[in-house]
C-alpha positions in Angstrom: 11.7 -7.4 21.0 8.0 -7.8 20.1 8.3 -11.6 19.4 10.2 -12.2 22.7 7.1 -10.7 24.4 4.6 -12.8 22.5 3.6 -9.9 20.2 3.3 -9.6 16.5 4.5 -6.6 14.4 3.1 -5.1 11.3 4.3 -2.6 8.7 1.5 -0.7 7.1 2.0 1.2 3.9 -0.1 4.3 3.9 -0.2 6.7 1.0 -0.6 10.4 1.9 -0.4 13.3 -0.5 0.8 16.7 0.4 -1.2 18.8 -2.1 -3.4 21.8 -1.5 -7.1 20.8 -1.3 -6.3 17.1 -1.0 -8.4 15.7 1.8 -7.8 12.0 2.0 -6.1 9.0 0.4 -9.6 7.7 0.0 -9.8 9.9 -3.1 -6.7 8.4 -4.9 -7.9 6.9 -8.2 -11.3 8.5 -8.1 -10.9 9.9 -11.6 -8.1 7.8 -13.0 -8.2 6.5 -16.6 -7.3 2.8 -17.1 -3.8 4.0 -18.1 -3.4 6.1 -15.0 -4.5 3.1 -12.8 -1.8 0.9 -14.5 0.9 3.6 -14.0 -0.1 4.2 -10.4 0.1 0.5 -9.6 3.4 0.1 -11.3 4.9 2.7 -9.0 3.0 1.4 -6.0 4.3 -2.1 -6.5 7.9 -0.8 -6.4 7.2 0.8 -3.0 5.5 -2.4 -1.8 8.5 -4.5 -2.8 10.8 -2.1 -0.9 8.7 -2.3 2.2 8.4 -6.1 1.9 12.2 -6.3 2.2 12.1 -4.1 5.2 9.4 -6.2 6.8 11.3 -9.4 6.1 14.5 -8.0 7.5 12.8 -6.6 10.6 10.9 -9.8 11.3 7.4 -8.2 10.9 4.7 -10.7 10.8 2.4 -8.7 8.6 2.8 -6.2 5.7 -0.4 -4.3 5.2 -1.1 -2.8 1.7 -4.0 -0.9 0.3 -4.9 1.1 3.4 -7.6 3.7 2.6 -7.3 3.2 -1.2 -11.0 2.6 -1.7 -11.3 3.8 -5.3 -8.5 1.4 -6.3 -10.2 -1.7 -4.8 -12.0 -2.5 -8.0 -8.8 -3.2 -9.8 -8.5 -6.7 -8.4 -5.9 -8.0 -10.9 -3.4 -5.4 -9.7 -4.0 -6.3 -6.1 -3.6 -10.0 -6.8 -0.2 -9.2 -8.4 0.9 -7.3 -5.3 -0.2 -10.0 -2.9 
């Protein structure tokens, strides 16, 4: 329906944790070891692939990843793999 009206659609993957005292997804990875980064990205990539299939089937123009994951931005090699 969006495309018929000249609009684009986007699916945005947002990570939220439901833990006491957890304020924001901005804190994810703040104190990760290199091993924890690798494990986190392995799991995240599985979710991204799942949502990529949904985006493709639904005709979404954009799949947004990495929203508010500021502490994980320095791990460029993992993001390149995802993209």
